[in-house]
ChimeraX commands (.cxc) that place a marker at each C-alpha (Angstrom):
marker #1 position -21.77,10.41,-5.55 radius 0.5
marker #1 position -23.23,9.29,-2.24 radius 0.5
marker #1 position -22.21,6.21,-0.27 radius 0.5
marker #1 position -25.24,4.43,-1.75 radius 0.5
marker #1 position -23.88,4.87,-5.27 radius 0.5
marker #1 position -20.67,3.14,-4.16 radius 0.5
marker #1 position -22.73,0.35,-2.58 radius 0.5
marker #1 position -21.25,1.23,0.82 radius 0.5
marker #1 position -22.64,2.16,4.24 radius 0.5
marker #1 position -22.79,5.76,5.46 radius 0.5
marker #1 position -19.53,7.70,5.09 radius 0.5
marker #1 position -20.35,9.70,8.23 radius 0.5
marker #1 position -20.85,6.68,10.49 radius 0.5
marker #1 position -18.03,4.37,9.35 radius 0.5
marker #1 position -14.25,4.29,9.12 radius 0.5
marker #1 position -12.93,2.84,5.86 radius 0.5
marker #1 position -9.72,0.87,5.30 radius 0.5
marker #1 position -8.23,-0.15,1.96 radius 0.5
marker #1 position -6.12,-3.34,1.96 radius 0.5
marker #1 position -3.11,-3.02,-0.31 radius 0.5
marker #1 position -1.32,-6.16,-1.52 radius 0.5
marker #1 position 0.07,-4.99,-4.89 radius 0.5
marker #1 position 1.09,-1.57,-6.20 radius 0.5
marker #1 position -0.79,0.24,-3.42 radius 0.5
marker #1 position 2.04,-0.87,-1.10 radius 0.5
marker #1 position 4.41,1.65,-2.73 radius 0.5
marker #1 position 2.14,3.85,-4.85 radius 0.5
marker #1 position -0.92,4.88,-2.89 radius 0.5
marker #1 position -1.75,8.07,-4.78 radius 0.5
marker #1 position -4.41,8.84,-2.16 radius 0.5
marker #1 position -4.51,10.52,1.22 radius 0.5
marker #1 position -4.55,8.24,4.25 radius 0.5
marker #1 position -4.50,8.73,8.01 radius 0.5
marker #1 position -2.46,5.70,9.02 radius 0.5
marker #1 position -1.26,2.37,7.64 radius 0.5
marker #1 position -1.32,-0.98,9.44 radius 0.5
marker #1 position 0.58,-4.19,8.59 radius 0.5
marker #1 position -1.98,-6.98,8.33 radius 0.5
marker #1 position -3.07,-10.02,6.35 radius 0.5
marker #1 position -6.10,-11.75,4.86 radius 0.5
marker #1 position -6.75,-15.47,5.31 radius 0.5
marker #1 position -7.93,-18.02,2.78 radius 0.5
marker #1 position -6.50,-16.30,-0.29 radius 0.5
marker #1 position -3.39,-16.58,-2.44 radius 0.5
marker #1 position -1.62,-13.71,-4.27 radius 0.5
marker #1 position -0.91,-14.61,-7.90 radius 0.5
marker #1 position 0.41,-12.90,-11.05 radius 0.5
marker #1 position -2.56,-14.09,-13.09 radius 0.5
marker #1 position -4.27,-10.79,-13.90 radius 0.5
marker #1 position -3.61,-8.98,-17.15 radius 0.5
marker #1 position -2.87,-5.24,-17.15 radius 0.5
marker #1 position -3.72,-3.42,-20.37 radius 0.5
marker #1 position -3.87,0.06,-18.84 radius 0.5
marker #1 position -1.00,0.26,-16.33 radius 0.5
marker #1 position 1.83,-2.26,-16.83 radius 0.5
marker #1 position 1.06,-3.30,-20.38 radius 0.5
marker #1 position -0.99,-2.42,-23.44 radius 0.5
marker #1 position -4.11,-3.87,-25.09 radius 0.5
marker #1 position -1.85,-5.70,-27.55 radius 0.5
marker #1 position 0.61,-6.88,-24.90 radius 0.5
marker #1 position -0.96,-6.88,-21.44 radius 0.5
marker #1 position 1.38,-7.09,-18.48 radius 0.5
marker #1 position 0.95,-9.39,-15.48 radius 0.5
marker #1 position -0.09,-8.02,-12.10 radius 0.5
marker #1 position -1.31,-9.64,-8.91 radius 0.5
marker #1 position -4.79,-10.44,-7.75 radius 0.5
marker #1 position -6.19,-12.47,-4.87 radius 0.5
marker #1 position -7.79,-15.83,-5.55 radius 0.5
marker #1 position -9.45,-18.16,-3.04 radius 0.5
marker #1 position -6.90,-20.63,-1.68 radius 0.5
marker #1 position -7.41,-24.35,-1.23 radius 0.5
marker #1 position -5.90,-23.78,2.19 radius 0.5
marker #1 position -8.29,-21.73,4.37 radius 0.5
marker #1 position -5.35,-20.78,6.63 radius 0.5
marker #1 position -3.15,-19.37,3.86 radius 0.5
marker #1 position -2.19,-15.76,4.51 radius 0.5
marker #1 position -1.55,-12.85,2.16 radius 0.5
marker #1 position 0.35,-10.06,3.86 radius 0.5
marker #1 position -0.05,-6.39,3.01 radius 0.5
marker #1 position -1.05,-3.12,4.59 radius 0.5
marker #1 position -4.39,-1.53,5.44 radius 0.5
marker #1 position -4.69,2.20,4.78 radius 0.5
marker #1 position -7.13,4.16,6.91 radius 0.5
marker #1 position -8.94,6.70,4.75 radius 0.5
marker #1 position -9.84,10.23,5.90 radius 0.5
marker #1 position -13.20,10.61,7.64 radius 0.5
marker #1 position -14.28,13.60,5.56 radius 0.5
marker #1 position -17.08,12.36,3.22 radius 0.5
marker #1 position -15.96,14.54,0.30 radius 0.5
marker #1 position -12.41,13.18,0.55 radius 0.5
marker #1 position -13.72,9.64,0.78 radius 0.5
marker #1 position -15.76,10.14,-2.35 radius 0.5
marker #1 position -12.78,11.53,-4.27 radius 0.5
marker #1 position -10.49,8.69,-3.15 radius 0.5
marker #1 position -12.96,5.92,-3.93 radius 0.5
marker #1 position -13.80,7.38,-7.32 radius 0.5
marker #1 position -10.09,7.48,-8.21 radius 0.5
marker #1 position -9.48,3.95,-6.92 radius 0.5
marker #1 position -12.46,2.59,-8.84 radius 0.5
marker #1 position -10.92,4.04,-12.02 radius 0.5
marker #1 position -7.42,2.85,-11.15 radius 0.5
marker #1 position -8.65,-0.70,-10.52 radius 0.5
marker #1 position -11.20,-0.86,-13.33 radius 0.5
marker #1 position -9.25,-3.43,-15.36 radius 0.5
marker #1 position -11.12,-6.49,-14.09 radius 0.5
marker #1 position -11.06,-5.69,-10.37 radius 0.5
marker #1 position -14.05,-5.57,-8.02 radius 0.5
marker #1 position -14.20,-3.76,-4.67 radius 0.5
marker #1 position -15.22,-6.18,-1.90 radius 0.5
marker #1 position -15.19,-6.35,1.89 radius 0.5
marker #1 position -12.73,-8.65,3.67 radius 0.5
marker #1 position -11.70,-9.54,7.21 radius 0.5
marker #1 position -8.21,-8.31,8.10 radius 0.5
marker #1 position -5.95,-9.76,10.79 radius 0.5
marker #1 position -3.31,-7.93,12.79 radius 0.5
marker #1 position 0.47,-8.28,12.41 radius 0.5
marker #1 position 2.09,-9.47,14.54 radius 0.5
marker #1 position -0.82,-11.73,15.44 radius 0.5
marker #1 position -1.14,-12.63,19.13 radius 0.5
marker #1 position -3.64,-15.33,18.21 radius 0.5
marker #1 position -5.30,-14.71,14.87 radius 0.5
marker #1 position -6.55,-11.37,16.18 radius 0.5
marker #1 position -8.71,-9.29,13.83 radius 0.5
marker #1 position -7.16,-5.94,12.99 radius 0.5
marker #1 position -8.47,-3.23,15.31 radius 0.5
marker #1 position -7.91,0.52,15.10 radius 0.5
marker #1 position -8.71,3.44,17.39 radius 0.5
marker #1 position -12.09,4.68,16.23 radius 0.5
marker #1 position -15.57,4.99,17.67 radius 0.5
marker #1 position -17.11,4.17,14.30 radius 0.5
marker #1 position -17.75,0.79,12.74 radius 0.5
marker #1 position -14.85,-0.22,10.48 radius 0.5
marker #1 position -15.33,-1.29,6.86 radius 0.5
marker #1 position -12.34,-3.03,5.25 radius 0.5
marker #1 position -12.20,-3.02,1.47 radius 0.5
marker #1 position -9.96,-4.65,-1.12 radius 0.5
marker #1 position -9.83,-4.68,-4.92 radius 0.5
marker #1 position -9.50,-8.16,-6.38 radius 0.5
marker #1 position -9.94,-9.59,-9.87 radius 0.5
marker #1 position -11.81,-12.87,-10.02 radius 0.5
marker #1 position -10.84,-15.77,-12.24 radius 0.5
marker #1 position -12.29,-15.53,-15.73 radius 0.5
marker #1 position -12.69,-11.74,-15.96 radius 0.5
marker #1 position -12.04,-10.16,-19.37 radius 0.5
marker #1 position -8.40,-9.26,-18.54 radius 0.5
marker #1 position -7.55,-12.53,-16.78 radius 0.5
marker #1 position -4.41,-14.27,-18.11 radius 0.5
marker #1 position -4.32,-17.22,-15.73 radius 0.5
marker #1 position -1.57,-19.57,-14.64 radius 0.5
marker #1 position 1.69,-20.31,-16.43 radius 0.5
marker #1 position 5.12,-21.58,-15.47 radius 0.5
marker #1 position 7.28,-19.39,-13.25 radius 0.5
marker #1 position 9.85,-19.00,-16.04 radius 0.5
marker #1 position 7.25,-17.96,-18.62 radius 0.5
marker #1 position 5.51,-15.52,-16.26 radius 0.5
marker #1 position 8.90,-13.95,-15.52 radius 0.5
marker #1 position 9.74,-13.69,-19.24 radius 0.5
marker #1 position 6.30,-12.22,-19.95 radius 0.5
marker #1 position 6.78,-9.58,-17.25 radius 0.5
marker #1 position 10.22,-8.64,-18.60 radius 0.5
marker #1 position 8.71,-7.98,-22.04 radius 0.5
marker #1 position 5.90,-5.66,-20.94 radius 0.5
marker #1 position 5.57,-1.95,-20.30 radius 0.5
marker #1 position 2.61,0.40,-19.98 radius 0.5
marker #1 position 1.57,3.94,-19.02 radius 0.5
marker #1 position 2.45,3.32,-15.34 radius 0.5
marker #1 position 5.92,1.95,-16.12 radius 0.5
marker #1 position 7.61,-1.35,-16.83 radius 0.5
marker #1 position 6.07,-4.58,-15.65 radius 0.5
marker #1 position 9.44,-5.61,-14.17 radius 0.5
marker #1 position 9.42,-2.52,-11.92 radius 0.5
marker #1 position 6.05,-3.65,-10.56 radius 0.5
marker #1 position 7.41,-7.15,-9.84 radius 0.5
marker #1 position 10.66,-5.99,-8.25 radius 0.5
marker #1 position 9.04,-3.30,-6.12 radius 0.5
marker #1 position 6.36,-5.69,-4.86 radius 0.5
marker #1 position 9.01,-8.24,-3.87 radius 0.5
marker #1 position 11.05,-5.52,-2.14 radius 0.5
marker #1 position 8.01,-4.24,-0.22 radius 0.5
marker #1 position 7.22,-7.74,1.04 radius 0.5
marker #1 position 10.80,-8.30,2.16 radius 0.5
marker #1 position 10.81,-4.97,3.98 radius 0.5
marker #1 position 7.68,-6.09,5.82 radius 0.5
marker #1 position 9.27,-9.42,6.70 radius 0.5
marker #1 position 6.57,-11.21,4.71 radius 0.5
marker #1 position 7.18,-14.38,2.70 radius 0.5
marker #1 position 5.35,-15.01,-0.58 radius 0.5
marker #1 position 6.80,-17.98,-2.44 radius 0.5
marker #1 position 4.93,-17.23,-5.67 radius 0.5
marker #1 position 6.10,-13.60,-5.88 radius 0.5
marker #1 position 9.64,-14.42,-4.78 radius 0.5
marker #1 position 9.95,-17.28,-7.30 radius 0.5
marker #1 position 8.96,-15.03,-10.21 radius 0.5
marker #1 position 11.21,-12.24,-8.89 radius 0.5
marker #1 position 14.18,-14.65,-8.76 radius 0.5
marker #1 position 13.43,-16.07,-12.22 radius 0.5
marker #1 position 13.21,-12.60,-13.79 radius 0.5
marker #1 position 16.49,-11.50,-12.24 radius 0.5
marker #1 position 18.14,-14.73,-13.37 radius 0.5
marker #1 position 16.89,-14.23,-16.93 radius 0.5
marker #1 position 18.17,-10.65,-16.96 radius 0.5
marker #1 position 21.58,-11.78,-15.71 radius 0.5
marker #1 position 21.76,-14.53,-18.34 radius 0.5
marker #1 position 20.79,-12.09,-21.10 radius 0.5
marker #1 position 23.46,-9.63,-19.95 radius 0.5
marker #1 position 26.09,-12.39,-19.81 radius 0.5
marker #1 position 25.17,-13.53,-23.31 radius 0.5
marker #1 position 25.40,-9.97,-24.58 radius 0.5
marker #1 position 28.86,-9.55,-23.06 radius 0.5
marker #1 position 30.09,-12.81,-24.52 radius 0.5
marker #1 position 28.92,-11.79,-28.02 radius 0.5
marker #1 position 30.70,-8.45,-27.74 radius 0.5
marker #1 position 34.04,-10.06,-26.94 radius 0.5
marker link #1:1,2 radius 0.2
marker link #1:2,3 radius 0.2
marker link #1:3,4 radius 0.2
marker link #1:4,5 radius 0.2
marker link #1:5,6 radius 0.2
marker link #1:6,7 radius 0.2
marker link #1:7,8 radius 0.2
marker link #1:8,9 radius 0.2
marker link #1:9,10 radius 0.2
marker link #1:10,11 radius 0.2
marker link #1:11,12 radius 0.2
marker link #1:12,13 radius 0.2
marker link #1:13,14 radius 0.2
marker link #1:14,15 radius 0.2
marker link #1:15,16 radius 0.2
marker link #1:16,17 radius 0.2
marker link #1:17,18 radius 0.2
marker link #1:18,19 radius 0.2
marker link #1:19,20 radius 0.2
marker link #1:20,21 radius 0.2
marker link #1:21,22 radius 0.2
marker link #1:22,23 radius 0.2
marker link #1:23,24 radius 0.2
marker link #1:24,25 radius 0.2
marker link #1:25,26 radius 0.2
marker link #1:26,27 radius 0.2
marker link #1:27,28 radius 0.2
marker link #1:28,29 radius 0.2
marker link #1:29,30 radius 0.2
marker link #1:30,31 radius 0.2
marker link #1:31,32 radius 0.2
marker link #1:32,33 radius 0.2
marker link #1:33,34 radius 0.2
marker link #1:34,35 radius 0.2
marker link #1:35,36 radius 0.2
marker link #1:36,37 radius 0.2
marker link #1:37,38 radius 0.2
marker link #1:38,39 radius 0.2
marker link #1:39,40 radius 0.2
marker link #1:40,41 radius 0.2
marker link #1:41,42 radius 0.2
marker link #1:42,43 radius 0.2
marker link #1:43,44 radius 0.2
marker link #1:44,45 radius 0.2
marker link #1:45,46 radius 0.2
marker link #1:46,47 radius 0.2
marker link #1:47,48 radius 0.2
marker link #1:48,49 radius 0.2
marker link #1:49,50 radius 0.2
marker link #1:50,51 radius 0.2
marker link #1:51,52 radius 0.2
marker link #1:52,53 radius 0.2
marker link #1:53,54 radius 0.2
marker link #1:54,55 radius 0.2
marker link #1:55,56 radius 0.2
marker link #1:56,57 radius 0.2
marker link #1:57,58 radius 0.2
marker link #1:58,59 radius 0.2
marker link #1:59,60 radius 0.2
marker link #1:60,61 radius 0.2
marker link #1:61,62 radius 0.2
marker link #1:62,63 radius 0.2
marker link #1:63,64 radius 0.2
marker link #1:64,65 radius 0.2
marker link #1:65,66 radius 0.2
marker link #1:66,67 radius 0.2
marker link #1:67,68 radius 0.2
marker link #1:68,69 radius 0.2
marker link #1:69,70 radius 0.2
marker link #1:70,71 radius 0.2
marker link #1:71,72 radius 0.2
marker link #1:72,73 radius 0.2
marker link #1:73,74 radius 0.2
marker link #1:74,75 radius 0.2
marker link #1:75,76 radius 0.2
marker link #1:76,77 radius 0.2
marker link #1:77,78 radius 0.2
marker link #1:78,79 radius 0.2
marker link #1:79,80 radius 0.2
marker link #1:80,81 radius 0.2
marker link #1:81,82 radius 0.2
marker link #1:82,83 radius 0.2
marker link #1:83,84 radius 0.2
marker link #1:84,85 radius 0.2
marker link #1:85,86 radius 0.2
marker link #1:86,87 radius 0.2
marker link #1:87,88 radius 0.2
marker link #1:88,89 radius 0.2
marker link #1:89,90 radius 0.2
marker link #1:90,91 radius 0.2
marker link #1:91,92 radius 0.2
marker link #1:92,93 radius 0.2
marker link #1:93,94 radius 0.2
marker link #1:94,95 radius 0.2
marker link #1:95,96 radius 0.2
marker link #1:96,97 radius 0.2
marker link #1:97,98 radius 0.2
marker link #1:98,99 radius 0.2
marker link #1:99,100 radius 0.2
marker link #1:100,101 radius 0.2
marker link #1:101,102 radius 0.2
marker link #1:102,103 radius 0.2
marker link #1:103,104 radius 0.2
marker link #1:104,105 radius 0.2
marker link #1:105,106 radius 0.2
marker link #1:106,107 radius 0.2
marker link #1:107,108 radius 0.2
marker link #1:108,109 radius 0.2
marker link #1:109,110 radius 0.2
marker link #1:110,111 radius 0.2
marker link #1:111,112 radius 0.2
marker link #1:112,113 radius 0.2
marker link #1:113,114 radius 0.2
marker link #1:114,115 radius 0.2
marker link #1:115,116 radius 0.2
marker link #1:116,117 radius 0.2
marker link #1:117,118 radius 0.2
marker link #1:118,119 radius 0.2
marker link #1:119,120 radius 0.2
marker link #1:120,121 radius 0.2
marker link #1:121,122 radius 0.2
marker link #1:122,123 radius 0.2
marker link #1:123,124 radius 0.2
marker link #1:124,125 radius 0.2
marker link #1:125,126 radius 0.2
marker link #1:126,127 radius 0.2
marker link #1:127,128 radius 0.2
marker link #1:128,129 radius 0.2
marker link #1:129,130 radius 0.2
marker link #1:130,131 radius 0.2
marker link #1:131,132 radius 0.2
marker link #1:132,133 radius 0.2
marker link #1:133,134 radius 0.2
marker link #1:134,135 radius 0.2
marker link #1:135,136 radius 0.2
marker link #1:136,137 radius 0.2
marker link #1:137,138 radius 0.2
marker link #1:138,139 radius 0.2
marker link #1:139,140 radius 0.2
marker link #1:140,141 radius 0.2
marker link #1:141,142 radius 0.2
marker link #1:142,143 radius 0.2
marker link #1:143,144 radius 0.2
marker link #1:144,145 radius 0.2
marker link #1:145,146 radius 0.2
marker link #1:146,147 radius 0.2
marker link #1:147,148 radius 0.2
marker link #1:148,149 radius 0.2
marker link #1:149,150 radius 0.2
marker link #1:150,151 radius 0.2
marker link #1:151,152 radius 0.2
marker link #1:152,153 radius 0.2
marker link #1:153,154 radius 0.2
marker link #1:154,155 radius 0.2
marker link #1:155,156 radius 0.2
marker link #1:156,157 radius 0.2
marker link #1:157,158 radius 0.2
marker link #1:158,159 radius 0.2
marker link #1:159,160 radius 0.2
marker link #1:160,161 radius 0.2
marker link #1:161,162 radius 0.2
marker link #1:162,163 radius 0.2
marker link #1:163,164 radius 0.2
marker link #1:164,165 radius 0.2
marker link #1:165,166 radius 0.2
marker link #1:166,167 radius 0.2
marker link #1:167,168 radius 0.2
marker link #1:168,169 radius 0.2
marker link #1:169,170 radius 0.2
marker link #1:170,171 radius 0.2
marker link #1:171,172 radius 0.2
marker link #1:172,173 radius 0.2
marker link #1:173,174 radius 0.2
marker link #1:174,175 radius 0.2
marker link #1:175,176 radius 0.2
marker link #1:176,177 radius 0.2
marker link #1:177,178 radius 0.2
marker link #1:178,179 radius 0.2
marker link #1:179,180 radius 0.2
marker link #1:180,181 radius 0.2
marker link #1:181,182 radius 0.2
marker link #1:182,183 radius 0.2
marker link #1:183,184 radius 0.2
marker link #1:184,185 radius 0.2
marker link #1:185,186 radius 0.2
marker link #1:186,187 radius 0.2
marker link #1:187,188 radius 0.2
marker link #1:188,189 radius 0.2
marker link #1:189,190 radius 0.2
marker link #1:190,191 radius 0.2
marker link #1:191,192 radius 0.2
marker link #1:192,193 radius 0.2
marker link #1:193,194 radius 0.2
marker link #1:194,195 radius 0.2
marker link #1:195,196 radius 0.2
marker link #1:196,197 radius 0.2
marker link #1:197,198 radius 0.2
marker link #1:198,199 radius 0.2
marker link #1:199,200 radius 0.2
marker link #1:200,201 radius 0.2
marker link #1:201,202 radius 0.2
marker link #1:202,203 radius 0.2
marker link #1:203,204 radius 0.2
marker link #1:204,205 radius 0.2
marker link #1:205,206 radius 0.2
marker link #1:206,207 radius 0.2
marker link #1:207,208 radius 0.2
marker link #1:208,209 radius 0.2
marker link #1:209,210 radius 0.2
marker link #1:210,211 radius 0.2
marker link #1:211,212 radius 0.2
marker link #1:212,213 radius 0.2
view
């Protein structure tokens, strides 16, 4: 496939970055040159997307994160940008694999990234003589796998029930929360579901112990 078939500008004349805000933070599964802490503005990270092929099944889809437009244009979603190799054949292989990995309702779109730590809302810059293209995979509201909003407690319980080919849904939740903490990033939505899931697990374990006495 050529860059045109991906709907992208020339591979030879551009440097490509992939913004990771979910499982890409700990499971890249692709070659990259460097990673950069950064954020996007005007979006919110939410566990509203269903996962039938990775963290759930068609009968019991898991919950994974997507980015949705925020009512607050200054809201930030922190993650990391991964600089892809410049070799066109490697770029093609990586993008083909990512398009398959993110096929469950996700679209590949361009976004503006901002540097961390931000001196003053500074766009992310990297050392390259080429024009930079920053890409992210996000699932829009209403796609075929979209689950939508629910209470924190119910989303946590849902996640604890699910498992798919890529592992348990709870592993996804806990690893995402851990990655954000390691970055020093705060995400109230993710942390609230993380806390609720751990509380539910502790309560279930306590109940089990009491019944065995």
